[in-house]
C-alpha positions as CSV (number, residue, x, y, z in Angstrom):
1,M,18.2,-10.2,-114.1
2,K,16.0,-7.3,-114.0
3,T,12.4,-8.0,-113.2
4,N,9.2,-6.1,-114.0
5,D,7.6,-5.1,-110.7
6,R,5.0,-3.0,-112.0
7,P,1.5,-3.6,-110.2
8,V,-1.2,-5.1,-112.1
9,S,-3.9,-2.9,-112.8
10,R,-7.6,-3.5,-113.5
11,T,-7.0,-2.4,-116.7
12,D,-4.6,-5.2,-117.7
13,S,-7.1,-7.9,-116.9
14,P,-8.7,-9.3,-120.1
15,D,-12.3,-9.3,-118.6
16,W,-11.6,-5.5,-118.0
17,I,-10.7,-4.7,-121.6
18,G,-13.6,-6.9,-122.9
19,A,-16.1,-5.0,-120.8
20,G,-14.7,-1.5,-121.5
21,R,-15.1,-2.5,-125.4
22,M,-18.6,-3.5,-124.8
23,A,-19.7,-0.6,-123.2
24,P,-19.7,1.6,-126.4
25,L,-21.3,-1.0,-128.2
26,L,-24.3,-1.4,-125.8
27,A,-24.8,2.5,-125.8
28,L,-25.1,2.3,-129.6
29,L,-27.6,-0.3,-129.5
30,A,-29.5,1.4,-126.8
31,L,-29.4,4.6,-128.9
32,A,-30.6,2.8,-131.7
33,A,-33.3,1.3,-130.0
34,V,-34.6,4.5,-128.9
35,V,-34.4,5.9,-132.7
36,V,-36.5,2.8,-133.9
37,L,-38.8,3.2,-131.4
38,A,-39.5,6.8,-131.8
39,G,-39.6,6.1,-135.7
40,C,-42.6,3.8,-135.3
41,A,-44.8,6.5,-133.5
42,G,-47.5,6.7,-135.8
43,P,-49.1,10.3,-136.6
44,R,-52.4,11.2,-134.2
45,Y,-55.4,12.9,-135.8
46,A,-58.3,15.1,-134.7
47,T,-61.4,16.2,-136.1
48,E,-61.7,19.8,-137.1
49,V,-65.3,21.3,-137.0
50,R,-66.0,24.7,-138.7
51,Y,-69.6,26.0,-138.7
52,L,-70.6,28.4,-141.6
53,P,-73.9,30.3,-140.8
54,P,-76.5,31.0,-143.3
55,T,-76.6,34.4,-145.4
56,S,-80.3,35.1,-145.1
57,Q,-82.1,37.0,-142.3
58,A,-84.5,33.8,-142.1
59,G,-81.6,31.3,-141.7
60,L,-80.2,33.4,-138.8
61,S,-83.4,33.4,-136.9
62,C,-83.8,29.6,-137.5
63,L,-80.5,29.2,-135.8
64,Q,-81.7,31.0,-132.4
65,G,-84.3,27.7,-132.4
66,C,-81.1,25.5,-133.0
67,Q,-79.4,27.0,-130.1
68,T,-82.5,26.9,-127.9
69,D,-82.9,23.2,-128.4
70,M,-79.2,22.6,-127.8
71,Q,-79.4,24.2,-124.5
72,A,-82.9,22.4,-123.5
73,C,-81.1,19.1,-124.5
74,Q,-77.9,19.4,-122.7
75,S,-79.7,20.3,-119.4
76,D,-82.1,17.5,-119.6
77,C,-78.7,15.1,-120.4
78,Q,-77.1,16.6,-117.2
79,S,-80.2,16.3,-115.2
80,R,-80.2,12.5,-116.4
81,R,-76.5,12.2,-115.4
82,Q,-76.9,13.5,-111.9
83,S,-79.9,11.1,-111.2
84,C,-77.8,8.1,-112.4
85,I,-75.1,9.3,-110.1
86,A,-77.1,9.6,-107.2
87,G,-78.2,5.9,-107.5
88,I,-75.2,4.0,-108.5
89,G,-74.2,3.7,-104.7
90,P,-75.2,-0.1,-104.6
91,Q,-73.1,-1.0,-107.8
92,V,-70.0,1.1,-106.2
93,D,-70.4,-1.3,-103.2
94,A,-70.7,-4.4,-104.8
95,A,-67.4,-3.3,-107.5
96,F,-65.7,-2.5,-104.5
97,D,-66.1,-5.7,-102.2
98,Q,-65.4,-7.9,-105.2
99,A,-62.4,-5.6,-105.8
100,L,-61.3,-6.5,-102.0
101,R,-61.5,-10.1,-102.5
102,Q,-59.4,-10.2,-105.6
103,Y,-57.0,-7.9,-103.6
104,D,-56.9,-10.4,-100.7
105,A,-56.3,-13.3,-103.1
106,E,-53.5,-11.5,-104.7
107,R,-52.0,-10.4,-101.6
108,R,-52.0,-14.3,-100.2
109,V,-49.9,-15.3,-103.3
110,Y,-47.7,-12.3,-103.2
111,M,-46.9,-13.0,-99.4
112,R,-45.9,-16.6,-100.5
113,E,-43.9,-15.8,-103.6
114,R,-41.9,-13.4,-101.4
115,Q,-41.2,-16.0,-98.8
116,Y,-39.8,-18.1,-101.6
117,Y,-38.0,-15.3,-102.8
118,Q,-36.2,-14.5,-99.5
119,L,-35.4,-18.5,-98.9
120,D,-34.2,-18.7,-102.5
121,R,-31.8,-15.6,-102.0
122,A,-30.8,-17.1,-98.6
123,M,-29.8,-20.4,-100.0
124,Q,-28.0,-18.8,-103.2
125,F,-25.8,-16.1,-101.3
126,G,-22.5,-16.7,-101.8
127,L,-22.8,-19.5,-104.0
128,Y,-22.7,-18.0,-107.5
129,R,-20.5,-15.2,-107.0
130,D,-18.5,-13.8,-109.9
131,P,-14.6,-15.2,-109.9
132,F,-13.6,-11.8,-110.4
133,Y,-15.5,-10.6,-107.4
134,Y,-12.6,-9.9,-105.4
135,G,-10.7,-6.9,-106.4
136,Y,-11.9,-6.7,-110.3
137,P,-15.3,-5.5,-111.9
138,A,-17.4,-8.2,-112.8
139,S,-17.3,-9.6,-116.6
140,F,-20.0,-8.8,-118.4
141,W,-21.4,-12.2,-119.4
142,F,-21.5,-13.4,-115.8
143,T,-24.7,-13.2,-114.1
144,D,-26.4,-14.3,-110.5
145,R,-29.7,-13.2,-111.0
146,F,-31.7,-16.1,-110.9
147,H,-35.0,-14.8,-109.3
148,D,-33.1,-11.6,-108.5
149,D,-36.2,-9.5,-109.0
150,P,-38.4,-9.3,-105.8
151,P,-42.2,-10.2,-106.3
152,I,-44.4,-6.9,-107.0
153,P,-47.0,-6.5,-104.2
154,P,-50.6,-5.9,-105.4
155,E,-52.2,-2.5,-105.3
156,A,-54.8,-2.0,-102.9
157,P,-58.4,-0.9,-104.4
158,S,-59.7,2.5,-104.2
159,R,-63.1,3.2,-103.8
160,E,-62.8,6.5,-105.6
161,A,-61.4,5.0,-108.5
162,I,-64.1,2.4,-108.7
163,R,-66.7,5.0,-108.2
164,A,-65.4,7.1,-111.2
165,A,-65.3,4.0,-113.4
166,V,-68.7,3.0,-112.5
167,I,-69.8,6.6,-113.5
168,D,-67.9,6.4,-116.7
169,Q,-69.6,3.5,-117.6
170,E,-73.1,4.0,-116.7
171,C,-73.6,7.7,-116.4
172,N,-71.6,9.1,-119.1
173,I,-74.1,8.8,-121.9
174,D,-74.3,10.5,-125.5
175,C,-77.3,12.5,-125.4
176,G,-77.1,13.2,-129.0
177,C,-77.4,16.9,-128.2
178,Q,-74.4,17.9,-130.7
179,A,-75.7,15.8,-133.7
180,A,-79.3,17.1,-133.5
181,F,-77.7,20.7,-133.2
182,D,-75.7,20.1,-136.2
183,Q,-78.7,18.7,-138.2
184,C,-80.6,21.6,-137.1
185,Y,-77.9,24.0,-138.2
186,V,-78.0,22.1,-141.7
187,G,-81.4,22.5,-142.0
188,C,-81.2,26.5,-141.4
189,G,-79.2,26.9,-144.7
190,G,-75.8,26.9,-142.7
191,Q,-72.9,24.4,-143.2
192,V,-71.0,22.2,-141.1
193,E,-67.8,21.1,-142.5
194,R,-65.4,18.4,-140.8
195,R,-61.9,17.4,-141.6
196,V,-59.4,15.2,-140.2
197,V,-55.9,16.8,-139.6
198,C,-52.9,15.6,-138.5
199,V,-52.1,17.1,-134.7
200,E,-48.9,14.9,-133.8
201,N,-46.1,13.0,-135.2
202,C,-46.8,14.5,-138.6
203,D,-44.3,13.6,-141.1
204,G,-44.6,16.6,-144.2
205,E,-47.7,17.8,-145.4
206,A,-50.5,15.3,-143.5
207,P,-53.4,14.3,-145.6
208,V,-56.8,16.1,-145.1
209,S,-60.0,14.4,-145.5
210,R,-63.6,16.2,-145.5
211,I,-66.3,14.3,-143.6
212,P,-69.9,15.2,-144.8
213,A,-72.2,17.0,-141.9
214,S,-74.2,13.7,-141.7
215,P,-73.8,10.2,-142.4
216,N,-76.7,10.4,-145.2
217,S,-75.5,13.7,-146.5
218,G,-72.8,14.3,-149.5
219,P,-70.8,17.5,-150.1
220,N,-74.0,18.6,-152.2
221,D,-76.5,18.0,-149.7
222,R,-75.5,20.2,-146.9
223,G,-77.6,23.4,-147.7
224,G,-75.6,25.7,-149.9
225,A,-72.3,24.0,-149.3
226,E,-69.6,24.3,-152.3
């Protein structure tokens, strides 16, 4: 009687066959998830501004006064910003000290969780091995991932980052220079046209909506508008 002495390969294992069949399915599911997420990205809009100068010489001369007032407003705004930055030292120190205390507390929690994690891994080593571990690939349904992800250490605070955040919150204020210039521009007989246009993730022709030159003015209140 003749026997079959063909060595058993890994592809003869039912687990190996099942894992091989699951790989394309998992790849298709991952691709479908990427496509769905890409389709969920909504359009992004930006405001486009166009200035139409007045046609009369008096109106053009009037615009020079608008430019002068705009430059004076911006210069005053910049001076106030620099004065604010010069005096934020105590606020930055207080915010940095608080961030350090929070970091120390989170660091202690991290060290305790790290010890638990190392102890947990040491106690589980060799107890939850896949029965197909020796000589065969792991079956796709098997896992010994209990507490497999180590704790993430906290990030130390940065004084420069805290200083930038305080400046942005306390000193970067809107002085209203641009709004005042637009009102002056319209008062001189010019037109300020604003419209919202799609700039990213636009599907076909993006809708465009026009915004009045000022909150209290309509399309016919802009000094010679259409």
